[in-house]
gemmi code that builds the backbone of each chain (N, CA, C; Angstrom):
import gemmi

chains = {
    "A": [
        ("MET", (53.318, 58.310, 43.406), (52.184, 58.543, 42.485), (50.905, 57.999, 43.111)),
        ("ALA", (49.915, 58.830, 43.119), (48.646, 58.434, 43.735), (47.944, 57.381, 42.891)),
        ("GLU", (47.211, 56.562, 43.585), (46.419, 55.542, 42.876), (45.342, 56.219, 42.046)),
        ("PRO", (44.995, 55.637, 40.896), (43.951, 56.277, 40.084), (42.611, 56.270, 40.816)),
        ("MET", (41.770, 57.229, 40.470), (40.434, 57.290, 41.079), (39.538, 56.290, 40.375)),
        ("LYS", (38.472, 55.937, 41.066), (37.444, 55.121, 40.422), (36.264, 56.039, 40.167)),
        ("ILE", (35.891, 56.159, 38.917), (34.798, 57.064, 38.554), (33.680, 56.251, 37.907)),
        ("ARG", (32.448, 56.499, 38.381), (31.302, 55.843, 37.761), (30.310, 56.919, 37.341)),
        ("THR", (29.841, 56.855, 36.124), (28.869, 57.842, 35.669), (27.575, 57.134, 35.297)),
        ("THR", (26.460, 57.763, 35.634), (25.147, 57.219, 35.267), (24.380, 58.325, 34.575)),
        ("LEU", (24.190, 58.161, 33.283), (23.526, 59.179, 32.483), (22.020, 58.934, 32.495)),
        ("LYS", (21.279, 60.013, 32.851), (19.808, 59.932, 32.806), (19.356, 61.128, 32.002)),
        ("GLY", (18.926, 60.876, 30.777), (18.593, 61.995, 29.901), (19.849, 62.806, 29.665)),
        ("ASP", (19.808, 64.113, 29.954), (21.037, 64.892, 29.768), (21.678, 65.273, 31.113)),
        ("ASN", (21.223, 64.591, 32.168), (21.875, 64.768, 33.467), (22.697, 63.522, 33.800)),
        ("CYS", (23.707, 63.739, 34.590), (24.585, 62.613, 34.882), (24.979, 62.612, 36.347)),
        ("GLU", (24.800, 61.474, 36.986), (25.249, 61.314, 38.363), (26.676, 60.757, 38.310)),
        ("VAL", (27.570, 61.429, 38.998), (28.975, 61.018, 39.013), (29.337, 60.571, 40.415)),
        ("ARG", (29.950, 59.402, 40.513), (30.420, 58.922, 41.804), (31.913, 58.698, 41.645)),
        ("VAL", (32.678, 59.281, 42.547), (34.130, 59.141, 42.438), (34.722, 58.719, 43.773)),
        ("LEU", (35.620, 57.764, 43.694), (36.337, 57.285, 44.878), (37.805, 57.650, 44.710)),
        ("MET", (38.343, 58.295, 45.728), (39.757, 58.678, 45.717), (40.467, 57.883, 46.802)),
        ("VAL", (41.636, 57.375, 46.498), (42.384, 56.625, 47.510), (43.318, 57.599, 48.217)),
        ("HIS", (43.008, 57.870, 49.482), (43.829, 58.838, 50.219), (43.645, 58.617, 51.720)),
        ("PRO", (44.719, 58.703, 52.518), (44.586, 58.436, 53.960), (43.756, 59.487, 54.701)),
        ("MET", (43.719, 60.727, 54.201), (42.962, 61.811, 54.863), (43.289, 61.872, 56.361)),
        ("GLU", (44.583, 61.941, 56.652), (45.023, 62.009, 58.049), (44.655, 63.359, 58.662)),
        ("THR", (44.051, 63.320, 59.854), (43.577, 64.556, 60.476), (44.673, 65.323, 61.206)),
        ("GLY", (45.757, 64.611, 61.545), (46.790, 65.243, 62.369), (46.512, 65.056, 63.850)),
        ("GLN", (45.441, 64.311, 64.177), (45.073, 64.107, 65.576), (45.166, 62.646, 65.974)),
        ("ARG", (45.393, 61.802, 64.981), (45.424, 60.366, 65.241), (46.826, 59.965, 65.691)),
        ("LYS", (46.890, 59.014, 66.625), (48.193, 58.519, 67.089), (48.448, 57.145, 66.493)),
        ("ASP", (49.699, 56.877, 66.130), (50.032, 55.550, 65.600), (50.242, 54.573, 66.762)),
        ("ALA", (50.631, 53.328, 66.441), (50.777, 52.292, 67.461), (51.789, 52.688, 68.529)),
        ("GLY", (52.790, 53.499, 68.146), (53.827, 53.923, 69.084), (53.428, 55.142, 69.904)),
        ("GLY", (52.199, 55.641, 69.699), (51.731, 56.785, 70.465), (52.154, 58.123, 69.886)),
        ("ASN", (52.721, 58.092, 68.664), (53.135, 59.355, 68.041), (52.020, 59.883, 67.145)),
        ("LEU", (51.873, 61.202, 67.142), (50.857, 61.815, 66.293), (51.221, 61.603, 64.826)),
        ("VAL", (50.250, 61.174, 64.047), (50.456, 61.036, 62.607), (50.184, 62.412, 61.991)),
        ("PRO", (51.172, 62.955, 61.238), (50.968, 64.311, 60.712), (49.754, 64.401, 59.778)),
        ("ALA", (49.145, 65.565, 59.764), (47.991, 65.796, 58.885), (48.414, 65.622, 57.430)),
        ("HIS", (47.576, 64.989, 56.653), (47.824, 64.773, 55.230), (46.472, 64.496, 54.596)),
        ("PHE", (45.954, 65.481, 53.894), (44.596, 65.320, 53.368), (44.408, 66.100, 52.073)),
        ("ILE", (43.446, 65.641, 51.300), (43.089, 66.329, 50.053), (42.457, 67.663, 50.419)),
        ("GLN", (42.848, 68.705, 49.691), (42.313, 70.045, 49.969), (41.455, 70.577, 48.828)),
        ("GLU", (41.793, 70.174, 47.609), (41.050, 70.727, 46.474), (40.638, 69.616, 45.523)),
        ("VAL", (39.396, 69.705, 45.077), (38.851, 68.741, 44.129), (38.237, 69.540, 42.984)),
        ("THR", (38.602, 69.197, 41.761), (38.061, 69.927, 40.616), (37.450, 68.945, 39.631)),
        ("VAL", (36.215, 69.219, 39.224), (35.519, 68.382, 38.244), (35.336, 69.214, 36.983)),
        ("ARG", (35.828, 68.677, 35.870), (35.683, 69.393, 34.599), (34.933, 68.529, 33.598)),
        ("VAL", (34.121, 69.191, 32.776), (33.454, 68.501, 31.668), (33.950, 69.150, 30.391)),
        ("ASN", (34.508, 68.343, 29.514), (35.100, 68.844, 28.262), (36.039, 70.028, 28.530)),
        ("GLY", (36.809, 69.919, 29.589), (37.815, 70.936, 29.904), (37.286, 72.140, 30.675)),
        ("LYS", (35.971, 72.214, 30.853), (35.380, 73.369, 31.536), (35.021, 72.996, 32.978)),
        ("VAL", (35.400, 73.870, 33.930), (35.146, 73.560, 35.344), (33.647, 73.539, 35.620)),
        ("ALA", (33.180, 72.436, 36.210), (31.773, 72.314, 36.603), (31.633, 72.449, 38.121)),
        ("ILE", (32.557, 71.837, 38.844), (32.508, 71.874, 40.308), (33.919, 72.054, 40.841)),
        ("GLU", (34.025, 72.957, 41.808), (35.294, 73.122, 42.502), (35.024, 72.928, 43.968)),
        ("GLY", (35.710, 71.976, 44.574), (35.508, 71.726, 45.985), (36.769, 72.022, 46.765)),
        ("GLN", (36.577, 72.549, 47.972), (37.683, 72.670, 48.923), (37.251, 71.845, 50.119)),
        ("ILE", (38.124, 70.953, 50.563), (37.717, 70.080, 51.655), (38.766, 70.067, 52.767)),
        ("SER", (38.355, 69.565, 53.919), (39.248, 69.529, 55.072), (39.533, 68.087, 55.460)),
        ("GLN", (40.275, 67.934, 56.545), (40.581, 66.596, 57.059), (39.343, 65.912, 57.617)),
        ("ALA", (38.200, 66.620, 57.665), (36.962, 66.021, 58.161), (36.303, 65.124, 57.120)),
        ("VAL", (36.820, 65.110, 55.908), (36.281, 64.166, 54.929), (36.917, 62.801, 55.206)),
        ("SER", (36.097, 61.759, 55.151), (36.552, 60.420, 55.531), (37.685, 59.908, 54.646)),
        ("ARG", (38.414, 58.933, 55.202), (39.501, 58.278, 54.483), (38.954, 57.667, 53.193)),
        ("ASN", (39.753, 57.664, 52.154), (39.327, 57.210, 50.827), (38.005, 57.866, 50.433)),
        ("PRO", (38.063, 59.187, 50.212), (36.825, 59.950, 49.998), (35.995, 59.448, 48.813)),
        ("VAL", (34.691, 59.460, 49.035), (33.744, 59.147, 47.963), (32.819, 60.353, 47.827)),
        ("PHE", (32.711, 60.859, 46.615), (31.816, 61.983, 46.366), (30.796, 61.590, 45.310)),
        ("SER", (29.591, 62.122, 45.452), (28.626, 62.048, 44.353), (28.281, 63.467, 43.945)),
        ("PHE", (28.240, 63.666, 42.630), (27.888, 64.977, 42.072), (26.839, 64.769, 40.989)),
        ("ARG", (26.179, 65.860, 40.578), (25.231, 65.781, 39.461), (25.592, 66.809, 38.406)),
        ("LEU", (25.830, 66.321, 37.220), (26.149, 67.217, 36.105), (24.906, 67.419, 35.262)),
        ("LEU", (24.771, 68.618, 34.716), (23.588, 68.961, 33.921), (23.999, 69.229, 32.476)),
        ("GLY", (23.105, 68.889, 31.565), (23.335, 69.217, 30.152), (24.541, 68.520, 29.563)),
        ("VAL", (24.692, 67.235, 29.876), (25.813, 66.484, 29.301), (25.263, 65.362, 28.413)),
        ("LYS", (26.153, 64.777, 27.632), (25.733, 63.668, 26.773), (26.805, 62.585, 26.783)),
        ("ALA", (26.416, 61.406, 26.313), (27.364, 60.290, 26.269), (28.582, 60.699, 25.445)),
        ("GLY", (29.747, 60.360, 25.947), (30.981, 60.658, 25.233), (31.658, 61.948, 25.698)),
        ("ASP", (30.931, 62.791, 26.450), (31.570, 64.001, 26.981), (32.727, 63.591, 27.884)),
        ("LYS", (33.783, 64.389, 27.848), (34.973, 64.041, 28.629), (34.856, 64.579, 30.054)),
        ("LEU", (34.947, 63.675, 31.008), (34.888, 64.044, 32.424), (36.294, 63.908, 32.996)),
        ("ASP", (36.692, 64.906, 33.729), (38.063, 64.954, 34.233), (37.990, 65.407, 35.693)),
        ("ILE", (38.527, 64.594, 36.585), (38.492, 64.918, 38.010), (39.923, 64.960, 38.538)),
        ("ALA", (40.229, 65.993, 39.308), (41.590, 66.150, 39.835), (41.532, 66.521, 41.299)),
        ("TRP", (42.543, 66.090, 42.050), (42.668, 66.555, 43.433), (44.088, 67.006, 43.720)),
        ("LEU", (44.182, 67.831, 44.758), (45.475, 68.344, 45.223), (45.450, 68.223, 46.736)),
        ("ASP", (46.522, 67.645, 47.331), (46.475, 67.482, 48.784), (47.403, 68.451, 49.517)),
        ("SER", (47.408, 68.333, 50.847), (48.121, 69.286, 51.688), (49.631, 69.186, 51.549)),
        ("ARG", (50.127, 68.121, 50.881), (51.570, 68.029, 50.635), (51.924, 68.432, 49.210)),
        ("GLY", (50.926, 68.901, 48.472), (51.168, 69.305, 47.093), (51.123, 68.140, 46.113)),
        ("GLU", (50.762, 66.959, 46.612), (50.612, 65.810, 45.706), (49.291, 65.969, 44.969)),
        ("ARG", (49.283, 65.500, 43.730), (48.042, 65.628, 42.973), (47.757, 64.378, 42.171)),
        ("SER", (46.508, 64.258, 41.775), (46.092, 63.122, 40.975), (45.003, 63.590, 40.031)),
        ("GLN", (44.942, 62.943, 38.878), (43.946, 63.330, 37.888), (43.472, 62.085, 37.162)),
        ("SER", (42.177, 61.975, 36.955), (41.638, 60.841, 36.204), (40.614, 61.350, 35.204)),
        ("GLU", (40.545, 60.640, 34.091), (39.619, 61.035, 33.024), (38.753, 59.859, 32.641)),
        ("THR", (37.562, 60.175, 32.214), (36.708, 59.125, 31.680), (35.706, 59.764, 30.722)),
        ("ALA", (35.067, 58.938, 29.918), (34.014, 59.454, 29.042), (32.680, 59.190, 29.722)),
        ("ILE", (31.788, 60.155, 29.687), (30.467, 59.980, 30.309), (29.684, 58.913, 29.558)),
        ("ALA", (29.114, 57.990, 30.322), (28.349, 56.913, 29.694), (27.108, 56.633, 30.536)),
    ],
    "B": [
        ("MET", (86.229, 83.204, 41.461), (84.946, 82.778, 42.021), (83.860, 83.818, 41.769)),
        ("SER", (84.234, 85.132, 41.814), (83.207, 86.162, 41.716), (82.539, 86.136, 40.335)),
        ("ALA", (83.262, 85.660, 39.342), (82.676, 85.595, 37.996), (81.544, 84.567, 37.927)),
        ("MET", (81.601, 83.616, 38.844), (80.583, 82.555, 38.850), (79.229, 83.073, 39.347)),
        ("LYS", (79.316, 84.043, 40.248), (78.090, 84.425, 40.971), (76.934, 84.889, 40.079)),
        ("PRO", (77.228, 85.825, 39.118), (76.097, 86.296, 38.305), (75.425, 85.130, 37.557)),
        ("ILE", (76.262, 84.183, 37.146), (75.695, 83.047, 36.403), (74.787, 82.250, 37.323)),
        ("ARG", (75.289, 82.022, 38.542), (74.490, 81.229, 39.470), (73.184, 81.962, 39.791)),
        ("ARG", (73.319, 83.289, 39.953), (72.131, 84.086, 40.274), (71.117, 83.981, 39.136)),
        ("MET", (71.663, 84.065, 37.899), (70.767, 83.984, 36.742), (70.095, 82.628, 36.680)),
        ("THR", (70.874, 81.608, 36.990), (70.326, 80.258, 36.950), (69.209, 80.116, 37.972)),
        ("LEU", (69.490, 80.628, 39.181), (68.485, 80.558, 40.247), (67.225, 81.304, 39.846)),
        ("ARG", (67.450, 82.488, 39.253), (66.310, 83.300, 38.859), (65.491, 82.566, 37.790)),
        ("ALA", (66.205, 81.974, 36.853), (65.534, 81.246, 35.773), (64.741, 80.077, 36.351)),
        ("MET", (65.363, 79.400, 37.330), (64.681, 78.257, 37.939), (63.444, 78.708, 38.704)),
        ("ALA", (63.569, 79.847, 39.410), (62.436, 80.367, 40.172), (61.298, 80.736, 39.229)),
        ("ALA", (61.656, 81.363, 38.105), (60.640, 81.773, 37.131), (59.938, 80.541, 36.566)),
        ("LEU", (60.737, 79.527, 36.304), (60.203, 78.285, 35.745), (59.240, 77.636, 36.743)),
        ("ALA", (59.683, 77.607, 38.012), (58.847, 76.998, 39.049), (57.540, 77.783, 39.188)),
        ("ALA", (57.641, 79.113, 39.161), (56.438, 79.951, 39.291), (55.502, 79.683, 38.115)),
        ("GLY", (56.088, 79.554, 36.953), (55.306, 79.296, 35.743), (54.575, 77.971, 35.826)),
        ("LEU", (55.212, 77.010, 36.449), (54.601, 75.687, 36.571), (53.485, 75.688, 37.608)),
        ("VAL", (53.709, 76.435, 38.672), (52.767, 76.393, 39.793), (51.567, 77.299, 39.566)),
        ("LEU", (51.803, 78.491, 39.029), (50.736, 79.488, 38.948), (49.458, 79.043, 38.228)),
        ("PRO", (49.560, 78.428, 37.054), (48.306, 78.089, 36.374), (47.442, 77.148, 37.212)),
        ("LEU", (48.083, 76.297, 38.005), (47.336, 75.358, 38.827), (46.687, 76.057, 40.016)),
        ("ARG", (47.279, 77.167, 40.437), (46.737, 77.899, 41.585), (45.724, 78.942, 41.135)),
        ("ALA", (45.515, 79.062, 39.850), (44.661, 80.141, 39.359), (43.215, 79.961, 39.815)),
        ("LEU", (42.789, 78.715, 39.994), (41.435, 78.458, 40.461), (41.376, 78.779, 41.956)),
        ("ALA", (40.165, 78.822, 42.494), (39.985, 79.162, 43.907), (40.878, 78.281, 44.773)),
        ("ALA", (41.805, 78.902, 45.484), (42.720, 78.143, 46.320), (42.065, 77.817, 47.654)),
        ("TRP", (42.593, 76.791, 48.292), (42.106, 76.347, 49.601), (42.073, 77.528, 50.569)),
        ("ASN", (40.910, 77.765, 51.138), (40.711, 78.915, 52.028), (41.250, 78.593, 53.425)),
        ("LYS", (42.545, 78.904, 53.593), (43.243, 78.538, 54.824), (42.585, 79.135, 56.062)),
        ("GLU", (42.217, 80.392, 55.965), (41.634, 81.088, 57.120), (40.364, 80.376, 57.596)),
        ("ALA", (39.510, 80.035, 56.631), (38.241, 79.403, 56.997), (38.454, 77.974, 57.474)),
        ("PHE", (39.347, 77.229, 56.791), (39.535, 75.821, 57.135), (40.322, 75.620, 58.424)),
        ("GLN", (41.160, 76.591, 58.785), (41.932, 76.430, 60.011), (41.245, 77.066, 61.206)),
        ("ALA", (40.077, 77.653, 60.984), (39.309, 78.238, 62.085), (38.906, 77.140, 63.052)),
        ("LYS", (38.927, 77.472, 64.354), (38.634, 76.449, 65.361), (37.214, 76.539, 65.904)),
        ("THR", (36.479, 77.564, 65.478), (35.068, 77.646, 65.865), (34.240, 77.844, 64.597)),
        ("ALA", (32.978, 77.429, 64.690), (32.086, 77.575, 63.535), (31.952, 79.050, 63.161)),
        ("ALA", (31.902, 79.920, 64.171), (31.745, 81.357, 63.907), (32.928, 81.895, 63.106)),
        ("ASP", (34.148, 81.472, 63.503), (35.330, 81.944, 62.782), (35.391, 81.362, 61.370)),
        ("ALA", (34.911, 80.121, 61.223), (34.905, 79.499, 59.897), (33.984, 80.289, 58.969)),
        ("LEU", (32.816, 80.673, 59.487), (31.872, 81.451, 58.670), (32.473, 82.806, 58.315)),
        ("LYS", (33.174, 83.404, 59.293), (33.831, 84.681, 59.037), (34.859, 84.525, 57.918)),
        ("GLY", (35.613, 83.419, 57.976), (36.616, 83.145, 56.948), (36.007, 82.966, 55.568)),
        ("LEU", (34.774, 82.510, 55.541), (34.079, 82.322, 54.263), (33.369, 83.590, 53.809)),
        ("GLY", (33.411, 84.611, 54.659), (32.746, 85.867, 54.325), (31.234, 85.801, 54.509)),
        ("ILE", (30.788, 84.915, 55.395), (29.353, 84.787, 55.656), (29.012, 85.537, 56.940)),
        ("ALA", (28.328, 86.650, 56.808), (27.982, 87.456, 57.982), (26.613, 87.056, 58.514)),
        ("ALA", (25.683, 86.783, 57.618), (24.329, 86.441, 58.051), (23.744, 85.413, 57.102)),
        ("SER", (22.858, 84.588, 57.637), (22.192, 83.614, 56.778), (20.768, 83.426, 57.264)),
        ("ALA", (19.916, 83.002, 56.351), (18.514, 82.787, 56.702), (18.221, 81.300, 56.649)),
        ("GLU", (17.527, 80.787, 57.663), (17.108, 79.382, 57.654), (16.225, 79.167, 56.435)),
        ("SER", (16.442, 78.055, 55.755), (15.632, 77.801, 54.577), (15.302, 76.328, 54.446)),
        ("LYS", (14.031, 76.055, 54.106), (13.618, 74.668, 53.879), (14.122, 74.171, 52.531)),
        ("ASP", (14.610, 75.099, 51.717), (15.104, 74.714, 50.393), (16.512, 74.144, 50.437)),
        ("VAL", (17.132, 74.212, 51.602), (18.433, 73.558, 51.769), (18.159, 72.255, 52.513)),
        ("VAL", (18.476, 71.148, 51.860), (18.090, 69.850, 52.396), (19.327, 69.031, 52.758)),
        ("ILE", (19.350, 68.549, 54.001), (20.454, 67.696, 54.459), (19.889, 66.313, 54.710)),
        ("GLU", (20.452, 65.331, 54.061), (20.072, 63.956, 54.371), (21.260, 63.278, 55.018)),
        ("ALA", (21.061, 62.882, 56.276), (22.133, 62.244, 57.032), (21.491, 61.423, 58.137)),
        ("PRO", (22.193, 60.429, 58.631), (21.606, 59.634, 59.707), (21.478, 60.463, 60.989)),
        ("GLN", (20.445, 60.176, 61.798), (20.313, 60.867, 63.083), (21.350, 60.345, 64.063)),
        ("ILE", (21.589, 59.049, 63.960), (22.581, 58.423, 64.822), (23.604, 57.728, 63.932)),
        ("ALA", (24.876, 58.068, 64.145), (25.939, 57.432, 63.372), (26.727, 56.541, 64.325)),
        ("GLU", (26.799, 55.261, 64.009), (27.546, 54.352, 64.882), (29.028, 54.663, 64.828)),
        ("ASN", (29.502, 54.953, 63.619), (30.921, 55.196, 63.426), (31.129, 56.628, 62.943)),
        ("GLY", (31.704, 57.457, 63.809), (31.917, 58.861, 63.462), (32.934, 59.069, 62.351)),
        ("ALA", (33.682, 58.022, 61.999), (34.718, 58.161, 60.968), (34.124, 58.200, 59.567)),
        ("VAL", (32.932, 57.656, 59.417), (32.299, 57.622, 58.095), (30.811, 57.923, 58.251)),
        ("VAL", (30.459, 59.174, 58.087), (29.061, 59.578, 58.194), (28.628, 60.146, 56.839)),
        ("PRO", (27.741, 59.422, 56.145), (27.321, 59.922, 54.828), (26.374, 61.117, 54.959)),
        ("VAL", (26.690, 62.168, 54.238), (25.879, 63.378, 54.259), (25.555, 63.745, 52.813)),
        ("GLU", (24.257, 63.936, 52.560), (23.831, 64.297, 51.207), (23.147, 65.649, 51.266)),
        ("ILE", (23.612, 66.559, 50.440), (23.111, 67.934, 50.501), (22.567, 68.353, 49.144)),
        ("THR", (21.377, 68.939, 49.180), (20.774, 69.473, 47.961), (20.298, 70.881, 48.275)),
        ("SER", (20.590, 71.809, 47.399), (20.008, 73.137, 47.551), (18.970, 73.323, 46.460)),
        ("ASN", (17.739, 73.609, 46.894), (16.676, 73.909, 45.928), (16.485, 75.414, 45.787)),
        ("VAL", (17.393, 76.180, 46.376), (17.347, 77.631, 46.211), (17.817, 77.927, 44.784)),
        ("PRO", (17.001, 78.662, 43.989), (17.416, 78.923, 42.609), (18.770, 79.627, 42.551)),
        ("ASN", (19.544, 79.280, 41.552), (20.856, 79.895, 41.300), (21.853, 79.722, 42.442)),
        ("THR", (21.819, 78.582, 43.104), (22.811, 78.308, 44.147), (24.193, 78.190, 43.502)),
        ("ARG", (25.134, 78.955, 44.051), (26.497, 78.957, 43.500), (27.445, 78.112, 44.328)),
        ("SER", (27.168, 78.028, 45.626), (28.088, 77.254, 46.452), (27.381, 76.675, 47.671)),
        ("ILE", (27.999, 75.653, 48.218), (27.479, 74.989, 49.414), (28.653, 74.784, 50.367)),
        ("ALA", (28.480, 75.160, 51.632), (29.523, 74.931, 52.639), (28.960, 74.028, 53.732)),
        ("VAL", (29.801, 73.144, 54.236), (29.399, 72.203, 55.285), (30.222, 72.478, 56.532)),
        ("VAL", (29.524, 72.780, 57.631), (30.206, 73.108, 58.887), (29.764, 72.104, 59.953)),
        ("ILE", (30.737, 71.403, 60.530), (30.449, 70.447, 61.605), (30.866, 71.141, 62.894)),
        ("GLU", (29.863, 71.664, 63.614), (30.157, 72.640, 64.667), (31.119, 72.164, 65.744)),
        ("LYS", (31.034, 70.884, 66.145), (31.866, 70.411, 67.253), (33.226, 69.859, 66.823)),
        ("ASN", (33.490, 69.797, 65.533), (34.796, 69.273, 65.106), (35.911, 70.260, 65.456)),
        ("PRO", (37.168, 69.751, 65.628), (38.279, 70.652, 65.972), (38.452, 71.761, 64.925)),
        ("PHE", (38.256, 71.409, 63.638), (38.227, 72.397, 62.568), (36.842, 72.266, 61.923)),
        ("PRO", (35.912, 73.142, 62.317), (34.502, 72.903, 61.935), (34.207, 72.879, 60.430)),
        ("LEU", (34.907, 73.696, 59.650), (34.582, 73.711, 58.217), (35.061, 72.414, 57.574)),
        ("ALA", (34.131, 71.640, 57.013), (34.487, 70.350, 56.426), (34.679, 70.452, 54.919)),
        ("ALA", (33.852, 71.248, 54.273), (33.941, 71.307, 52.817), (33.187, 72.515, 52.285)),
        ("LYS", (33.628, 72.944, 51.115), (32.896, 73.989, 50.405), (32.966, 73.657, 48.922)),
        ("PHE", (31.826, 73.660, 48.272), (31.780, 73.340, 46.852), (31.206, 74.515, 46.085)),
        ("ASP", (31.873, 74.849, 44.986), (31.366, 75.887, 44.087), (30.846, 75.201, 42.840)),
        ("PHE", (29.656, 75.585, 42.422), (29.032, 74.952, 41.263), (28.928, 75.940, 40.111)),
        ("ALA", (29.409, 75.516, 38.951), (29.237, 76.323, 37.750), (27.907, 75.911, 37.112)),
        ("GLY", (27.570, 76.521, 35.989), (26.291, 76.246, 35.351), (26.054, 74.780, 35.027)),
        ("GLY", (27.129, 74.050, 34.787), (26.996, 72.666, 34.346), (26.817, 71.640, 35.456)),
        ("ALA", (26.559, 72.092, 36.674), (26.410, 71.137, 37.771), (25.251, 71.543, 38.667)),
        ("ALA", (24.534, 70.547, 39.177), (23.454, 70.817, 40.125), (24.060, 71.083, 41.501)),
        ("PRO", (23.441, 71.962, 42.305), (23.958, 72.204, 43.655), (23.619, 71.040, 44.575)),
        ("PHE", (24.360, 69.985, 44.367), (24.134, 68.735, 45.085), (25.483, 68.099, 45.348)),
        ("VAL", (25.645, 67.520, 46.518), (26.856, 66.742, 46.782), (26.554, 65.707, 47.852)),
        ("LYS", (27.184, 64.554, 47.675), (27.117, 63.544, 48.716), (28.558, 63.203, 49.074)),
        ("VAL", (28.843, 63.192, 50.365), (30.216, 62.941, 50.802), (30.189, 62.299, 52.184)),
        ("ASN", (31.189, 61.485, 52.466), (31.328, 60.900, 53.799), (32.233, 61.802, 54.628)),
        ("VAL", (31.777, 62.138, 55.831), (32.594, 63.002, 56.686), (32.833, 62.355, 58.044)),
        ("LYS", (33.793, 62.954, 58.780), (34.119, 62.473, 60.127), (33.510, 63.428, 61.144)),
        ("LEU", (32.959, 62.852, 62.197), (32.487, 63.651, 63.327), (33.241, 63.202, 64.569)),
        ("GLY", (33.951, 64.127, 65.187), (34.703, 63.803, 66.394), (33.784, 63.418, 67.537)),
        ("GLU", (32.607, 64.024, 67.555), (31.598, 63.732, 68.582), (30.253, 64.157, 68.005)),
        ("SER", (29.178, 63.905, 68.749), (27.856, 64.334, 68.300), (27.890, 65.831, 68.010)),
        ("SER", (27.274, 66.233, 66.923), (27.390, 67.643, 66.544), (26.233, 68.075, 65.659)),
        ("ILE", (26.025, 69.363, 65.646), (25.115, 69.936, 64.659), (25.917, 70.140, 63.383)),
        ("VAL", (25.359, 69.662, 62.284), (25.971, 69.884, 60.982), (25.163, 70.980, 60.305)),
        ("ARG", (25.863, 72.023, 59.917), (25.190, 73.173, 59.334), (25.622, 73.315, 57.885)),
        ("VAL", (24.647, 73.525, 57.018), (24.940, 73.698, 55.605), (24.499, 75.089, 55.193)),
        ("LEU", (25.375, 75.781, 54.472), (25.050, 77.123, 54.004), (25.158, 77.146, 52.488)),
        ("ALA", (24.075, 77.566, 51.861), (24.069, 77.662, 50.407), (24.065, 79.133, 50.029)),
        ("GLU", (24.849, 79.469, 49.020), (24.904, 80.850, 48.573), (24.177, 80.993, 47.237)),
        ("ALA", (23.288, 81.960, 47.170), (22.586, 82.242, 45.924), (22.337, 83.736, 45.855)),
        ("GLY", (22.721, 84.320, 44.761), (22.502, 85.762, 44.578), (23.118, 86.601, 45.683)),
        ("GLY", (24.265, 86.171, 46.188), (24.965, 86.949, 47.211), (24.370, 86.796, 48.607)),
        ("LYS", (23.304, 85.967, 48.737), (22.708, 85.735, 50.059), (22.968, 84.296, 50.494)),
        ("PHE", (22.907, 84.077, 51.795), (23.182, 82.743, 52.314), (21.936, 82.145, 52.959)),
        ("TYR", (21.702, 80.879, 52.637), (20.556, 80.149, 53.153), (21.089, 78.940, 53.907)),
        ("SER", (20.516, 78.650, 55.070), (21.114, 77.583, 55.857), (20.102, 76.560, 56.344)),
        ("ALA", (20.635, 75.406, 56.655), (19.862, 74.337, 57.283), (20.812, 73.643, 58.233)),
        ("SER", (20.252, 73.032, 59.290), (21.136, 72.292, 60.178), (20.460, 71.027, 60.660)),
        ("LYS", (21.304, 70.088, 61.034), (20.809, 68.796, 61.480), (21.767, 68.264, 62.538)),
        ("GLU", (21.194, 67.709, 63.608), (22.060, 67.160, 64.637), (22.322, 65.685, 64.347)),
        ("ILE", (23.570, 65.301, 64.432), (23.941, 63.905, 64.236), (24.601, 63.412, 65.521)),
        ("LYS", (24.046, 62.316, 66.052), (24.616, 61.744, 67.286), (25.593, 60.642, 66.910)),
        ("VAL", (26.753, 60.684, 67.566), (27.808, 59.735, 67.240), (28.089, 58.869, 68.460)),
        ("THR", (28.177, 57.557, 68.236), (28.492, 56.681, 69.365), (29.992, 56.431, 69.482)),
        ("ILE", (30.724, 56.397, 68.332), (32.186, 56.285, 68.379), (32.747, 57.422, 67.551)),
        ("GLY", (33.623, 58.249, 68.156), (34.173, 59.417, 67.465), (35.039, 59.048, 66.278)),
        ("GLY", (35.238, 60.001, 65.387), (35.936, 59.700, 64.138), (37.263, 60.394, 63.962)),
        ("CYS", (37.799, 61.027, 64.996), (39.033, 61.762, 64.782), (40.241, 61.119, 65.452)),
        ("GLY", (40.075, 60.615, 66.667), (41.220, 60.030, 67.376), (41.620, 58.705, 66.757)),
        ("GLY", (40.667, 57.811, 66.625), (40.878, 56.496, 65.998), (41.934, 55.694, 66.686)),
    ],
}
model = gemmi.Model(1)
for chain_id, residues in chains.items():
    chain = gemmi.Chain(chain_id)
    for i, (resn, *xyz) in enumerate(residues, 1):
        res = gemmi.Residue()
        res.name, res.seqid = resn, gemmi.SeqId(i, " ")
        for name, pos in zip(("N", "CA", "C"), xyz):
            atom = gemmi.Atom()
            atom.name, atom.element = name, gemmi.Element(name[0])
            atom.pos, atom.b_iso = gemmi.Position(*pos), 0.0
            res.add_atom(atom)
        chain.add_residue(res)
    model.add_chain(chain)
structure = gemmi.Structure()
structure.add_model(model)
structure.setup_entities()
């Protein structure tokens, strides 16, 4: 089970800046371990941001995103208490989802 | 033994249907664009994204360091001021797989993203924003002193 994400929201008027940290190795498939063996690729591929159940942002990403990815997004026309839901799916089919209320 | 087979087949079929039912709704959204992400050149990545031509635009803004000490973590902030921007793609030309990310924005989100990316070596980072079926681009060169892929 993936570690929960850390989500921070900053509401300014009816816009909201969202910062999310995901815990993930984001292995490129090109790195070698201490024994000189290639570490297989393992990275988040899809990121979905929903507000009150409706998709606001859909991201597709590659192994070029840094380890423990941090994203900032801007949501428009939201208010305090709106439900924010962020999910990811990685190259092994593992997924994680976190929810928070916009504040 | 032969009497067992139809039952087993039915069970397998039922399990397959169940698995499909579980997986399909999650795949209904835009799936990871394998062709574009596995492309080894920027040109092929753009082809995979269906981008044939783009126009340089000052309305696509990339904020990133000119020199990155550590190629493993390079913060890149992208804003599209092109009206009705629907998506933003980030291409790191010299990376082994140049396409780094693509974001689609619905009405409830500004065409803005900040993300940390890896650069294997110094490279031009190209951003393409889509609005009204047209593509607008900006690029910025980032120099890297320590690469971010081998580690």
